[in-house]
C-alpha positions in Angstrom: 2.3 -0.9 9.8 0.6 -4.2 9.2 2.0 -7.0 7.2 -0.7 -6.4 4.6 0.7 -2.9 3.9 4.3 -4.0 3.3 4.1 -4.7 -0.4 2.4 -1.5 -1.4 5.0 0.5 0.6 8.2 -1.2 -0.6 10.7 1.3 -1.9 8.6 4.2 -0.7 9.0 6.7 2.0 7.7 5.7 5.4 8.0 7.3 8.9 9.7 5.9 12.0 10.1 8.0 15.1 9.1 11.1 13.2 11.8 10.8 10.5 11.4 9.6 6.9 13.1 6.5 5.5 12.7 4.1 2.6 11.2 0.7 3.3 13.6 -1.8 1.7 12.6 -5.1 3.2 10.5 -7.1 5.7 12.0 -9.8 7.9 10.2 -12.6 9.7 11.9 -13.9 12.8 11.2 -16.5 15.4 12.4 -16.3 19.0 11.4 -18.5 21.8 8.6 -20.0 19.7 7.1 -16.7 18.7 7.1 -15.1 15.2 7.4 -11.4 14.6 8.1 -9.0 11.8 10.8 -6.4 11.4 11.2 -3.6 8.9 14.4 -2.9 7.0 14.6 0.9 6.6 17.2 2.8 4.5 18.4 6.2 5.8 19.9 8.0 2.8 21.3 10.9 4.8 23.4 8.7 7.1 23.8 6.0 4.5 22.7 3.4 7.0 20.1 0.7 7.4 17.8 0.3 10.4 16.0 -2.8 11.6 13.0 -1.9 13.5 9.6 -3.4 14.7 7.2 -3.4 11.7 4.4 -2.1 14.0 6.3 0.9 14.8 6.6 2.1 11.1 3.9 4.3 9.5 3.0 4.6 5.9 4.5 7.7 4.3 
């Protein structure tokens, strides 16, 4: 997923590693002078939150 797609997919189902999750947030981080985005995904079946690379998430 690109950063431009985050707003329209917030609180909607998205796919990561072939499974469906809800996109609940987007995080901007800086490490060693480089910026990158991460997605916050909610897994309702496990009642867990995953933090993954934004570019690995697909629109539902």
